[in-house]
N, CA, C and O atoms as a Maestro MAE file, in Angstrom:
{
 s_m_m2io_version
 :::
 2.0.0
}

f_m_ct {
 s_m_title
 :::
 protein
 m_atom[276] {
  # First column is atom index #
  i_m_mmod_type
  r_m_x_coord
  r_m_y_coord
  r_m_z_coord
  i_m_residue_number
  s_m_chain_name
  s_m_pdb_residue_name
  s_m_pdb_atom_name
  i_m_atomic_number
  :::
  1 25 -10.927 108.722 -75.088 1 A "MET " " N  " 7
  2 3 -9.946 108.968 -74.867 1 A "MET " " CA " 6
  3 2 -9.413 110.183 -75.734 1 A "MET " " C  " 6
  4 15 -9.503 110.274 -76.958 1 A "MET " " O  " 8
  5 25 -8.825 111.126 -74.842 2 A "THR " " N  " 7
  6 3 -8.875 112.372 -75.488 2 A "THR " " CA " 6
  7 2 -7.913 113.031 -76.252 2 A "THR " " C  " 6
  8 15 -6.930 112.961 -75.514 2 A "THR " " O  " 8
  9 25 -7.490 113.748 -77.461 3 A "LYS " " N  " 7
  10 3 -6.225 113.880 -78.039 3 A "LYS " " CA " 6
  11 2 -5.543 114.703 -77.184 3 A "LYS " " C  " 6
  12 15 -6.219 115.358 -76.390 3 A "LYS " " O  " 8
  13 25 -4.379 114.812 -77.172 4 A "SER " " N  " 7
  14 3 -3.931 115.534 -76.494 4 A "SER " " CA " 6
  15 2 -3.241 116.790 -77.262 4 A "SER " " C  " 6
  16 15 -2.174 116.569 -77.834 4 A "SER " " O  " 8
  17 25 -3.674 117.809 -77.295 5 A "LYS " " N  " 7
  18 3 -3.113 119.619 -78.056 5 A "LYS " " CA " 6
  19 2 -1.837 119.326 -78.558 5 A "LYS " " C  " 6
  20 15 -0.989 118.960 -77.745 5 A "LYS " " O  " 8
  21 25 -1.564 119.410 -79.638 6 A "THR " " N  " 7
  22 3 0.048 119.684 -79.698 6 A "THR " " CA " 6
  23 2 0.354 121.239 -79.771 6 A "THR " " C  " 6
  24 15 -0.400 122.166 -80.065 6 A "THR " " O  " 8
  25 25 1.372 121.237 -79.498 7 A "PRO " " N  " 7
  26 3 2.042 122.387 -78.676 7 A "PRO " " CA " 6
  27 2 2.526 123.402 -79.761 7 A "PRO " " C  " 6
  28 15 2.939 122.814 -80.761 7 A "PRO " " O  " 8
  29 25 2.574 124.416 -79.818 8 A "LEU " " N  " 7
  30 3 2.493 125.917 -80.715 8 A "LEU " " CA " 6
  31 2 3.881 125.610 -81.262 8 A "LEU " " C  " 6
  32 15 4.097 125.639 -82.473 8 A "LEU " " O  " 8
  33 25 4.980 125.266 -80.217 9 A "PHE " " N  " 7
  34 3 6.433 125.238 -80.835 9 A "PHE " " CA " 6
  35 2 7.425 124.229 -79.336 9 A "PHE " " C  " 6
  36 15 7.494 124.235 -78.107 9 A "PHE " " O  " 8
  37 25 8.041 123.450 -80.596 10 A "GLU " " N  " 7
  38 3 9.065 122.781 -80.129 10 A "GLU " " CA " 6
  39 2 10.400 123.041 -80.514 10 A "GLU " " C  " 6
  40 15 10.674 123.701 -81.516 10 A "GLU " " O  " 8
  41 25 11.349 122.483 -79.655 11 A "VAL " " N  " 7
  42 3 12.435 122.610 -80.193 11 A "VAL " " CA " 6
  43 2 12.891 121.190 -79.576 11 A "VAL " " C  " 6
  44 15 12.522 120.537 -78.600 11 A "VAL " " O  " 8
  45 25 13.807 121.017 -80.531 12 A "ILE " " N  " 7
  46 3 14.111 119.250 -80.519 12 A "ILE " " CA " 6
  47 2 15.674 118.916 -80.715 12 A "ILE " " C  " 6
  48 15 16.098 119.526 -81.697 12 A "ILE " " O  " 8
  49 25 16.618 118.171 -80.111 13 A "ARG " " N  " 7
  50 3 17.328 117.422 -80.419 13 A "ARG " " CA " 6
  51 2 17.577 115.982 -80.620 13 A "ARG " " C  " 6
  52 15 17.050 115.318 -79.728 13 A "ARG " " O  " 8
  53 25 18.253 115.232 -81.565 14 A "ASP " " N  " 7
  54 3 18.491 113.647 -80.968 14 A "ASP " " CA " 6
  55 2 17.069 113.002 -80.864 14 A "ASP " " C  " 6
  56 15 17.075 111.980 -80.178 14 A "ASP " " O  " 8
  57 25 16.088 113.285 -81.280 15 A "GLY " " N  " 7
  58 3 14.523 113.133 -81.596 15 A "GLY " " CA " 6
  59 2 14.052 113.157 -79.950 15 A "GLY " " C  " 6
  60 15 13.384 112.285 -79.395 15 A "GLY " " O  " 8
  61 25 14.558 114.327 -79.371 16 A "ARG " " N  " 7
  62 3 13.650 114.575 -77.659 16 A "ARG " " CA " 6
  63 2 13.198 116.050 -78.035 16 A "ARG " " C  " 6
  64 15 13.720 117.020 -78.584 16 A "ARG " " O  " 8
  65 25 12.010 115.747 -77.487 17 A "VAL " " N  " 7
  66 3 11.665 117.373 -77.182 17 A "VAL " " CA " 6
  67 2 12.351 117.895 -76.296 17 A "VAL " " C  " 6
  68 15 12.631 117.115 -75.386 17 A "VAL " " O  " 8
  69 25 12.799 119.067 -76.177 18 A "LEU " " N  " 7
  70 3 14.025 119.479 -75.221 18 A "LEU " " CA " 6
  71 2 12.650 120.740 -74.697 18 A "LEU " " C  " 6
  72 15 12.090 120.576 -73.613 18 A "LEU " " O  " 8
  73 25 12.388 121.544 -75.324 19 A "MET " " N  " 7
  74 3 10.966 123.007 -74.862 19 A "MET " " CA " 6
  75 2 10.299 123.083 -75.600 19 A "MET " " C  " 6
  76 15 10.506 123.098 -76.813 19 A "MET " " O  " 8
  77 25 9.239 123.156 -74.981 20 A "SER " " N  " 7
  78 3 7.416 123.109 -76.001 20 A "SER " " CA " 6
  79 2 6.979 124.410 -75.178 20 A "SER " " C  " 6
  80 15 7.083 124.365 -73.952 20 A "SER " " O  " 8
  81 25 6.607 125.302 -75.655 21 A "THR " " N  " 7
  82 3 5.513 125.855 -75.711 21 A "THR " " CA " 6
  83 2 4.378 126.018 -76.119 21 A "THR " " C  " 6
  84 15 4.133 125.291 -77.081 21 A "THR " " O  " 8
  85 25 3.235 126.916 -75.688 22 A "ASP " " N  " 7
  86 3 2.122 127.655 -76.311 22 A "ASP " " CA " 6
  87 2 2.161 129.144 -76.482 22 A "ASP " " C  " 6
  88 15 1.497 129.889 -77.202 22 A "ASP " " O  " 8
  89 25 3.035 129.351 -75.702 23 A "HIS " " N  " 7
  90 3 2.826 131.020 -75.742 23 A "HIS " " CA " 6
  91 2 3.665 131.606 -76.893 23 A "HIS " " C  " 6
  92 15 4.845 131.266 -76.804 23 A "HIS " " O  " 8
  93 25 3.465 132.163 -77.642 24 A "LYS " " N  " 7
  94 3 4.244 133.095 -79.025 24 A "LYS " " CA " 6
  95 2 5.589 133.685 -77.910 24 A "LYS " " C  " 6
  96 15 6.774 133.384 -78.052 24 A "LYS " " O  " 8
  97 25 5.071 134.505 -76.904 25 A "SER " " N  " 7
  98 3 6.252 135.361 -75.886 25 A "SER " " CA " 6
  99 2 7.083 134.124 -75.972 25 A "SER " " C  " 6
  100 15 8.135 134.597 -76.402 25 A "SER " " O  " 8
  101 25 7.234 133.165 -75.872 26 A "CYS " " N  " 7
  102 3 8.098 132.497 -75.086 26 A "CYS " " CA " 6
  103 2 9.117 131.630 -76.215 26 A "CYS " " C  " 6
  104 15 10.070 130.930 -75.874 26 A "CYS " " O  " 8
  105 25 8.779 131.804 -77.267 27 A "ILE " " N  " 7
  106 3 9.630 131.645 -78.598 27 A "ILE " " CA " 6
  107 2 10.439 132.184 -78.515 27 A "ILE " " C  " 6
  108 15 10.251 133.385 -78.321 27 A "ILE " " O  " 8
  109 25 12.037 131.636 -78.611 28 A "TYR " " N  " 7
  110 3 13.197 132.667 -78.989 28 A "TYR " " CA " 6
  111 2 13.251 133.622 -79.991 28 A "TYR " " C  " 6
  112 15 12.566 133.450 -80.999 28 A "TYR " " O  " 8
  113 25 13.995 134.659 -79.872 29 A "PRO " " N  " 7
  114 3 14.490 135.513 -80.956 29 A "PRO " " CA " 6
  115 2 15.068 134.352 -82.185 29 A "PRO " " C  " 6
  116 15 15.593 133.239 -82.177 29 A "PRO " " O  " 8
  117 25 14.604 135.386 -83.235 30 A "ASN " " N  " 7
  118 3 15.018 134.605 -84.327 30 A "ASN " " CA " 6
  119 2 16.864 134.571 -84.484 30 A "ASN " " C  " 6
  120 15 17.418 133.595 -84.991 30 A "ASN " " O  " 8
  121 25 17.296 135.238 -84.200 31 A "GLU " " N  " 7
  122 3 18.978 135.538 -83.884 31 A "GLU " " CA " 6
  123 2 19.240 133.743 -83.132 31 A "GLU " " C  " 6
  124 15 20.031 132.933 -83.616 31 A "GLU " " O  " 8
  125 25 18.395 133.489 -81.942 32 A "ILE " " N  " 7
  126 3 19.211 132.612 -80.919 32 A "ILE " " CA " 6
  127 2 18.733 131.539 -81.769 32 A "ILE " " C  " 6
  128 15 19.583 130.658 -81.892 32 A "ILE " " O  " 8
  129 25 17.649 131.321 -82.398 33 A "LEU " " N  " 7
  130 3 17.034 130.338 -83.236 33 A "LEU " " CA " 6
  131 2 18.103 129.542 -84.261 33 A "LEU " " C  " 6
  132 15 18.362 128.345 -84.145 33 A "LEU " " O  " 8
  133 25 18.660 130.400 -85.257 34 A "LEU " " N  " 7
  134 3 19.305 130.199 -86.089 34 A "LEU " " CA " 6
  135 2 20.523 129.976 -85.190 34 A "LEU " " C  " 6
  136 15 21.330 129.798 -86.103 34 A "LEU " " O  " 8
  137 25 21.071 129.885 -84.357 35 A "SER " " N  " 7
  138 3 22.453 129.738 -84.198 35 A "SER " " CA " 6
  139 2 22.132 128.251 -83.036 35 A "SER " " C  " 6
  140 15 23.150 127.571 -82.906 35 A "SER " " O  " 8
  141 25 21.237 127.866 -82.454 36 A "MET " " N  " 7
  142 3 20.496 126.606 -82.586 36 A "MET " " CA " 6
  143 2 20.599 125.540 -83.515 36 A "MET " " C  " 6
  144 15 21.333 124.551 -83.508 36 A "MET " " O  " 8
  145 25 19.538 126.004 -84.495 37 A "GLN " " N  " 7
  146 3 19.457 125.893 -85.890 37 A "GLN " " CA " 6
  147 2 21.097 124.764 -86.330 37 A "GLN " " C  " 6
  148 15 21.251 123.581 -86.634 37 A "GLN " " O  " 8
  149 25 21.914 125.806 -86.157 38 A "ALA " " N  " 7
  150 3 23.550 125.880 -86.567 38 A "ALA " " CA " 6
  151 2 23.715 124.852 -85.906 38 A "ALA " " C  " 6
  152 15 24.217 123.849 -86.413 38 A "ALA " " O  " 8
  153 25 23.278 124.913 -84.506 39 A "ALA " " N  " 7
  154 3 24.317 123.677 -83.901 39 A "ALA " " CA " 6
  155 2 23.254 122.270 -83.675 39 A "ALA " " C  " 6
  156 15 23.332 121.451 -82.759 39 A "ALA " " O  " 8
  157 25 22.336 122.287 -84.729 40 A "GLY " " N  " 7
  158 3 21.887 120.868 -85.068 40 A "GLY " " CA " 6
  159 2 20.370 120.649 -83.882 40 A "GLY " " C  " 6
  160 15 19.870 119.646 -83.373 40 A "GLY " " O  " 8
  161 25 20.179 121.480 -83.841 41 A "TYR " " N  " 7
  162 3 18.650 121.795 -83.022 41 A "TYR " " CA " 6
  163 2 17.551 121.862 -84.177 41 A "TYR " " C  " 6
  164 15 17.763 122.688 -85.065 41 A "TYR " " O  " 8
  165 25 16.269 120.989 -84.267 42 A "LYS " " N  " 7
  166 3 15.163 121.709 -84.904 42 A "LYS " " CA " 6
  167 2 14.094 121.828 -84.383 42 A "LYS " " C  " 6
  168 15 13.985 121.371 -83.245 42 A "LYS " " O  " 8
  169 25 13.033 122.416 -84.953 43 A "PHE " " N  " 7
  170 3 11.756 123.201 -84.444 43 A "PHE " " CA " 6
  171 2 10.886 122.411 -84.937 43 A "PHE " " C  " 6
  172 15 11.146 121.602 -85.827 43 A "PHE " " O  " 8
  173 25 9.593 122.584 -84.331 44 A "ARG " " N  " 7
  174 3 8.732 122.133 -84.806 44 A "ARG " " CA " 6
  175 2 7.417 123.303 -84.438 44 A "ARG " " C  " 6
  176 15 7.164 123.594 -83.269 44 A "ARG " " O  " 8
  177 25 6.633 123.914 -85.634 45 A "MET " " N  " 7
  178 3 5.436 124.737 -85.062 45 A "MET " " CA " 6
  179 2 4.173 124.248 -85.939 45 A "MET " " C  " 6
  180 15 3.858 124.156 -87.125 45 A "MET " " O  " 8
  181 25 3.554 123.947 -84.467 46 A "GLU " " N  " 7
  182 3 1.913 123.619 -84.593 46 A "GLU " " CA " 6
  183 2 2.441 121.952 -85.160 46 A "GLU " " C  " 6
  184 15 1.676 121.623 -86.067 46 A "GLU " " O  " 8
  185 25 3.332 121.021 -84.932 47 A "GLY " " N  " 7
  186 3 3.491 119.872 -84.751 47 A "GLY " " CA " 6
  187 2 4.105 119.357 -86.548 47 A "GLY " " C  " 6
  188 15 4.016 118.253 -87.086 47 A "GLY " " O  " 8
  189 25 4.727 120.699 -87.103 48 A "LYS " " N  " 7
  190 3 5.237 120.681 -88.508 48 A "LYS " " CA " 6
  191 2 6.687 121.175 -88.351 48 A "LYS " " C  " 6
  192 15 7.013 122.164 -87.695 48 A "LYS " " O  " 8
  193 25 7.530 120.353 -89.046 49 A "ALA " " N  " 7
  194 3 8.638 120.727 -89.159 49 A "ALA " " CA " 6
  195 2 9.045 122.604 -89.528 49 A "ALA " " C  " 6
  196 15 8.383 123.124 -90.426 49 A "ALA " " O  " 8
  197 25 9.963 123.351 -88.900 50 A "TRP " " N  " 7
  198 3 9.875 124.207 -89.330 50 A "TRP " " CA " 6
  199 2 11.082 124.974 -89.198 50 A "TRP " " C  " 6
  200 15 11.550 124.742 -88.084 50 A "TRP " " O  " 8
  201 25 11.899 125.905 -89.935 51 A "ARG " " N  " 7
  202 3 13.199 126.736 -90.084 51 A "ARG " " CA " 6
  203 2 13.141 127.809 -90.106 51 A "ARG " " C  " 6
  204 15 12.548 128.349 -91.039 51 A "ARG " " O  " 8
  205 25 13.944 128.840 -88.721 52 A "PRO " " N  " 7
  206 3 13.668 130.220 -88.606 52 A "PRO " " CA " 6
  207 2 14.329 131.028 -90.212 52 A "PRO " " C  " 6
  208 15 15.126 130.471 -90.967 52 A "PRO " " O  " 8
  209 25 13.972 131.882 -90.339 53 A "GLU " " N  " 7
  210 3 13.844 132.752 -91.573 53 A "GLU " " CA " 6
  211 2 15.795 133.367 -91.206 53 A "GLU " " C  " 6
  212 15 16.261 133.917 -90.208 53 A "GLU " " O  " 8
  213 25 16.377 132.993 -92.352 54 A "LYS " " N  " 7
  214 3 17.749 133.834 -92.587 54 A "LYS " " CA " 6
  215 2 17.687 135.338 -92.519 54 A "LYS " " C  " 6
  216 15 16.906 136.029 -93.173 54 A "LYS " " O  " 8
  217 25 18.687 135.827 -91.568 55 A "LEU " " N  " 7
  218 3 18.216 136.971 -91.743 55 A "LEU " " CA " 6
  219 2 19.433 137.708 -93.112 55 A "LEU " " C  " 6
  220 15 20.610 137.496 -93.402 55 A "LEU " " O  " 8
  221 25 18.717 138.308 -93.463 56 A "GLU " " N  " 7
  222 3 19.713 139.309 -94.576 56 A "GLU " " CA " 6
  223 2 20.644 140.183 -94.248 56 A "GLU " " C  " 6
  224 15 20.392 141.196 -93.597 56 A "GLU " " O  " 8
  225 25 21.852 139.856 -94.687 57 A "LYS " " N  " 7
  226 3 22.985 140.494 -94.049 57 A "LYS " " CA " 6
  227 2 23.248 141.993 -95.096 57 A "LYS " " C  " 6
  228 15 23.378 142.128 -96.312 57 A "LYS " " O  " 8
  229 25 23.245 142.634 -94.338 58 A "LYS " " N  " 7
  230 3 23.088 144.177 -94.791 58 A "LYS " " CA " 6
  231 2 25.196 144.605 -95.036 58 A "LYS " " C  " 6
  232 15 26.199 144.557 -94.325 58 A "LYS " " O  " 8
  233 25 24.826 145.017 -96.589 59 A "PRO " " N  " 7
  234 3 26.208 145.348 -96.579 59 A "PRO " " CA " 6
  235 2 26.937 146.565 -95.762 59 A "PRO " " C  " 6
  236 15 26.253 147.521 -95.398 59 A "PRO " " O  " 8
  237 25 28.245 146.513 -95.501 60 A "ASN " " N  " 7
  238 3 28.399 147.369 -95.392 60 A "ASN " " CA " 6
  239 2 29.154 148.448 -95.890 60 A "ASN " " C  " 6
  240 15 30.349 148.590 -96.148 60 A "ASN " " O  " 8
  241 25 27.875 149.381 -95.983 61 A "THR " " N  " 7
  242 3 28.557 150.426 -96.828 61 A "THR " " CA " 6
  243 2 28.787 151.754 -96.227 61 A "THR " " C  " 6
  244 15 28.210 152.191 -95.232 61 A "THR " " O  " 8
  245 25 29.846 152.457 -97.056 62 A "VAL " " N  " 7
  246 3 29.384 153.912 -96.344 62 A "VAL " " CA " 6
  247 2 29.471 154.763 -97.480 62 A "VAL " " C  " 6
  248 15 30.192 154.535 -98.451 62 A "VAL " " O  " 8
  249 25 28.608 155.900 -97.322 63 A "LYS " " N  " 7
  250 3 28.495 156.952 -98.204 63 A "LYS " " CA " 6
  251 2 29.450 157.565 -98.000 63 A "LYS " " C  " 6
  252 15 29.989 157.541 -96.894 63 A "LYS " " O  " 8
  253 25 30.056 158.498 -99.327 64 A "VAL " " N  " 7
  254 3 31.337 158.656 -99.376 64 A "VAL " " CA " 6
  255 2 30.918 160.385 -100.277 64 A "VAL " " C  " 6
  256 15 30.747 160.405 -101.496 64 A "VAL " " O  " 8
  257 25 30.830 161.491 -99.536 65 A "GLY " " N  " 7
  258 3 30.730 162.509 -100.409 65 A "GLY " " CA " 6
  259 2 31.888 163.234 -101.655 65 A "GLY " " C  " 6
  260 15 33.116 163.220 -101.739 65 A "GLY " " O  " 8
  261 25 31.351 163.531 -102.077 66 A "ARG " " N  " 7
  262 3 32.805 164.265 -103.264 66 A "ARG " " CA " 6
  263 2 33.194 165.653 -101.966 66 A "ARG " " C  " 6
  264 15 32.513 166.144 -101.065 66 A "ARG " " O  " 8
  265 25 34.316 165.854 -102.353 67 A "ARG " " N  " 7
  266 3 34.646 167.097 -101.380 67 A "ARG " " CA " 6
  267 2 34.980 168.301 -102.359 67 A "ARG " " C  " 6
  268 15 35.793 168.314 -103.283 67 A "ARG " " O  " 8
  269 25 34.201 169.233 -101.948 68 A "THR " " N  " 7
  270 3 33.934 170.643 -102.791 68 A "THR " " CA " 6
  271 2 34.988 171.756 -102.125 68 A "THR " " C  " 6
  272 15 35.360 171.829 -100.954 68 A "THR " " O  " 8
  273 25 35.245 172.364 -102.949 69 A "LYS " " N  " 7
  274 3 36.555 173.470 -102.656 69 A "LYS " " CA " 6
  275 2 36.375 174.380 -102.488 69 A "LYS " " C  " 6
  276 15 37.300 175.165 -102.281 69 A "LYS " " O  " 8
  :::
 }
 m_bond[275] {
  # First column is bond index #
  i_m_from
  i_m_to
  i_m_order
  :::
  1 1 2 1
  2 2 3 1
  3 3 4 2
  4 3 5 1
  5 5 6 1
  6 6 7 1
  7 7 8 2
  8 7 9 1
  9 9 10 1
  10 10 11 1
  11 11 12 2
  12 11 13 1
  13 13 14 1
  14 14 15 1
  15 15 16 2
  16 15 17 1
  17 17 18 1
  18 18 19 1
  19 19 20 2
  20 19 21 1
  21 21 22 1
  22 22 23 1
  23 23 24 2
  24 23 25 1
  25 25 26 1
  26 26 27 1
  27 27 28 2
  28 27 29 1
  29 29 30 1
  30 30 31 1
  31 31 32 2
  32 31 33 1
  33 33 34 1
  34 34 35 1
  35 35 36 2
  36 35 37 1
  37 37 38 1
  38 38 39 1
  39 39 40 2
  40 39 41 1
  41 41 42 1
  42 42 43 1
  43 43 44 2
  44 43 45 1
  45 45 46 1
  46 46 47 1
  47 47 48 2
  48 47 49 1
  49 49 50 1
  50 50 51 1
  51 51 52 2
  52 51 53 1
  53 53 54 1
  54 54 55 1
  55 55 56 2
  56 55 57 1
  57 57 58 1
  58 58 59 1
  59 59 60 2
  60 59 61 1
  61 61 62 1
  62 62 63 1
  63 63 64 2
  64 63 65 1
  65 65 66 1
  66 66 67 1
  67 67 68 2
  68 67 69 1
  69 69 70 1
  70 70 71 1
  71 71 72 2
  72 71 73 1
  73 73 74 1
  74 74 75 1
  75 75 76 2
  76 75 77 1
  77 77 78 1
  78 78 79 1
  79 79 80 2
  80 79 81 1
  81 81 82 1
  82 82 83 1
  83 83 84 2
  84 83 85 1
  85 85 86 1
  86 86 87 1
  87 87 88 2
  88 87 89 1
  89 89 90 1
  90 90 91 1
  91 91 92 2
  92 91 93 1
  93 93 94 1
  94 94 95 1
  95 95 96 2
  96 95 97 1
  97 97 98 1
  98 98 99 1
  99 99 100 2
  100 99 101 1
  101 101 102 1
  102 102 103 1
  103 103 104 2
  104 103 105 1
  105 105 106 1
  106 106 107 1
  107 107 108 2
  108 107 109 1
  109 109 110 1
  110 110 111 1
  111 111 112 2
  112 111 113 1
  113 113 114 1
  114 114 115 1
  115 115 116 2
  116 115 117 1
  117 117 118 1
  118 118 119 1
  119 119 120 2
  120 119 121 1
  121 121 122 1
  122 122 123 1
  123 123 124 2
  124 123 125 1
  125 125 126 1
  126 126 127 1
  127 127 128 2
  128 127 129 1
  129 129 130 1
  130 130 131 1
  131 131 132 2
  132 131 133 1
  133 133 134 1
  134 134 135 1
  135 135 136 2
  136 135 137 1
  137 137 138 1
  138 138 139 1
  139 139 140 2
  140 139 141 1
  141 141 142 1
  142 142 143 1
  143 143 144 2
  144 143 145 1
  145 145 146 1
  146 146 147 1
  147 147 148 2
  148 147 149 1
  149 149 150 1
  150 150 151 1
  151 151 152 2
  152 151 153 1
  153 153 154 1
  154 154 155 1
  155 155 156 2
  156 155 157 1
  157 157 158 1
  158 158 159 1
  159 159 160 2
  160 159 161 1
  161 161 162 1
  162 162 163 1
  163 163 164 2
  164 163 165 1
  165 165 166 1
  166 166 167 1
  167 167 168 2
  168 167 169 1
  169 169 170 1
  170 170 171 1
  171 171 172 2
  172 171 173 1
  173 173 174 1
  174 174 175 1
  175 175 176 2
  176 175 177 1
  177 177 178 1
  178 178 179 1
  179 179 180 2
  180 179 181 1
  181 181 182 1
  182 182 183 1
  183 183 184 2
  184 183 185 1
  185 185 186 1
  186 186 187 1
  187 187 188 2
  188 187 189 1
  189 189 190 1
  190 190 191 1
  191 191 192 2
  192 191 193 1
  193 193 194 1
  194 194 195 1
  195 195 196 2
  196 195 197 1
  197 197 198 1
  198 198 199 1
  199 199 200 2
  200 199 201 1
  201 201 202 1
  202 202 203 1
  203 203 204 2
  204 203 205 1
  205 205 206 1
  206 206 207 1
  207 207 208 2
  208 207 209 1
  209 209 210 1
  210 210 211 1
  211 211 212 2
  212 211 213 1
  213 213 214 1
  214 214 215 1
  215 215 216 2
  216 215 217 1
  217 217 218 1
  218 218 219 1
  219 219 220 2
  220 219 221 1
  221 221 222 1
  222 222 223 1
  223 223 224 2
  224 223 225 1
  225 225 226 1
  226 226 227 1
  227 227 228 2
  228 227 229 1
  229 229 230 1
  230 230 231 1
  231 231 232 2
  232 231 233 1
  233 233 234 1
  234 234 235 1
  235 235 236 2
  236 235 237 1
  237 237 238 1
  238 238 239 1
  239 239 240 2
  240 239 241 1
  241 241 242 1
  242 242 243 1
  243 243 244 2
  244 243 245 1
  245 245 246 1
  246 246 247 1
  247 247 248 2
  248 247 249 1
  249 249 250 1
  250 250 251 1
  251 251 252 2
  252 251 253 1
  253 253 254 1
  254 254 255 1
  255 255 256 2
  256 255 257 1
  257 257 258 1
  258 258 259 1
  259 259 260 2
  260 259 261 1
  261 261 262 1
  262 262 263 1
  263 263 264 2
  264 263 265 1
  265 265 266 1
  266 266 267 1
  267 267 268 2
  268 267 269 1
  269 269 270 1
  270 270 271 1
  271 271 272 2
  272 271 273 1
  273 273 274 1
  274 274 275 1
  275 275 276 2
  :::
 }
}
């Protein structure tokens, strides 16, 4: 009996694998993964639980120069 290969990446919800791939180019962008995670989806990378990186929010800063007369 041969061992089945573990997929590179899997999307899981309610214990069911909804998507799996062996190609890095098929993994969703981080922004989408974060939205999916918020909606209750879980992910596995090479068979291990995995979480997408949280995006750092850059403060909306505007540099205002001094007026010169």
